[in-house]
N, C-alpha and C positions, 0 to 999 in steps of 0.2 A: 159143277158150280153148286150151292146151294140149291134148297129145294125152292126157296121164292125165286131165284133166278130163274132155275126149269119152269117154274110157272110163269112164269112173264113170256120165255120162249113158246109156251104151249099160244100161252092168252096170243099174242102180236101173229103169231102165225095163223092160226086158226083165223083171226080178223080179215087178212090181210087174204086169207083164200077165199073167204066170202064174199069179197071185193066187186062190183058189177061193174061190169063196162059198159061206157068208158068209166078207165078209173076215178074214183071221185081221188084227186092228187094230194089234198090235203090231209083226207085219212089214212092213207096210204103213209105220205111221210112222219102222221103223228104214230101210227106202228112201227115206222122203220125203226125210228129216234129213240123209243122205247127196246130195241134190240140190239141198237150201238152203244148207249150206255154201259149194256153189262159188258162190253170190251174189244170184241172183233169189228172189223171192220166193212163195210160193203161187201169187201172181199167174198168173206165168210157169207153171209147171210145170200150174199146174190146166187151164190152154188143151189142152198137150202131150196131159195124159192125158185130157181130153174130146175132142180131136179120136181118137185111139186106139181109145178107150170110153166111148161116150156111153150105155151101156146102166148104167154104174157110175160113172163119175164124172162131176159139172158144174166150172163152170167161175166163179170167184171173184173175175176177171180185172179186173170194170167197174166202178167206185165204184159207181153206180146199184147195182148186185147186192147189196156190201157193206155198202151203206148199208139198203137195205130188208131183208136178210136182219140183222144188226145189232137192225132194232126189232121186226122179227116175233119174236126167238128172246132178246131183251133182252142183249146183248153189244155191246162194243165194236166197233164195223166194221173197227177194224185186226187185230182177234184171226182173220180170215179171212185174214191175210195171211201167218200165221204156216203151220207142218205141225199143229202143237193143234186151231189154230182148224179149219183144213178137213176134219181127223179128225173134228171135232165135227159141220159141217157132215154129211159124207157119214154118219155115224151116224144123223142124226134121217132123211137119205132113206130109208137102207137101213133103219130100223126100223118106216117108215112102210107101210102096208096096203095101199095102190097100188103101191108098189115091188115088193111079194110077191106082186103080185095073179098069177093064171096067165096063160100064154102066150096072145094069143089065137089063134083059126085064122083069122080073116079075114085077108087079106094087109095092106090097109092100116092097118088095128089094131095089127098085129102090128108093122110099120114103124113105129107111133111108139112103140108099146110097147119096139123095141128103141132107141130115142133116147131116151126117158123120163128120164133123169137130164140130160141136155143140155140136155130143151127147158126145165128149172127158169132157164136164165140171160135165155129171152125172158119166161118172167111175172116175175121178178123186175126185171127192167130197164126 
């Protein structure tokens, strides 16, 4: 893309990475909408977010993942490729007891815990 698109991506990603927990969903939505306006859907943006912050973001890039999530949550699979659908996906995760569990002390368990949201991709795939 052009320089302005690249600037939008960098600014939006930086703003998203600085968001505190619990996530202020309205602020996240505004930044995701800026990214989505550039053309790619949340399938693409979710991959980048997951690479950078696997502790709080997950990817919905794979068709199988979206299909399985759609069946589980009783929504159309195409919904997850939108900003609203991605936020819905994240809210389900961030409200879950396992997400809000205390950080483990064991090094191996902590490594898994720190990547717990990204690991959902393998479960739903």
